[in-house]
C-alpha positions, 0 to 999 in steps of 0.5 A: 508545511512539507514536514507535516504531511499526514502520512504514516511511514516506516522510516529512519531519519534518512528514508521513509516508505509510506504505509497507506491503508490497503497498500502493504502497510500491514506486511511492512510493519509486521516484518520490520517492527515485530517479526524483524525486531532483532533487526533493530539492534543491527541499525547502523550509525546510531539510526532507528527504524520506526513507524512515523505516525501521521499525526506525530510531527516530532518524527519529521519527514525523512529526506527520502520518501518512497510512496507506495501505490496501487490501483486506486480502484482495486484498493477501494474495492478491497476496502469496501469488502473490509467495511462489511463485518461478516465478509471481513472475518476469516472464520466466516470464510472457512465456514461459508457463513456470511449472513445476507448475500454480498449483492443484497448488502451492496444494493442496500448500501448503494441507496444510502450513499452520502449517509454517515458510515456508508460502506462505500465511503468510510474508513477502509473505503476512503476516496483518497482522503486516507492515503497519499492522494490528498497530499499529492501536490506537496509530495511532488514538490519534494525533490526526494520523493519517489513513487512506485507500485507495491509489487516492487517490494518483492524485487531484491533490486528495489531493496538494494536501491533503498539501502543505497539511498539510506546506508543506515537501513538494516543490512540487507543480507540479514533479512532479504531472504525472509522478506522475499519469502513472505512478500512472495507468499512462499511461506506464511499462508497455508492452504486454508488461507489461500482458499480465503484469499481466493474467496476474497478475490471473488467478492472484490470482483463482485464489488468492482463489477458493481462499480463499473455498472451501477449508476448509483456509484458513478460519482465514486467511479469518477473520483477513482478514475481521476486518481488512476489518471494522476497515477498514469501521469506520474508514471511518465515522470522521473519520479516513477521508480520501476524495475525492469530486467533487474535494473532500477529505472525512472520513467524509461531511463536507467538510473541505477543498476543493482549488484545483481544486474 
């Protein structure tokens, strides 16, 4: 059963990193599979870095699995925005053209909760059925499954630990500087993209405010709050991977010190 978890991941035979919707999946895929294509020729011990599709069971779940997480509330709010065509097209942000106001769209859709295609429970705005949450029990049953916040992807000691777990991963010195520049936003986004990001953040805040205050969304808030509580409990266990002062820690106990530590 555990080998058939419906979770997409970036993986070798030894280690996988989950690629859940709205949780860093685009950047990881783009960098390691497309931008970093030369890295594939530097894989060691005859291994292969690939995307294990969630429905492809010929790529069995690797020994080690790193489950990326973020606030489920923030993930959902971002997903709702992506469900609104006018507010998910970058050109519209540049021209300040969105058609109907976001507030009026949200208010109208809130009266259609439960209907097929409603923006509050659709592909991007799933309520946990499109990511790791629905497999949480099985993931916790796997001895070599760890959870961490997506922010740790910007920590070089995190990647040192990944390469320690999986010596077939591309040699870190070949790509870490480029990855950290991208993941930290130092290059890539220009001024226009930063402006777009600021506007999207403003719109996501509108959605989050509605989630907190509109009774029509109360059952959705309860589901997301429950996911947040699950994450809080996982953070108390030795399955939770974190970085403190350039050291990898599990819960509150240091288990791995990076070369830079």
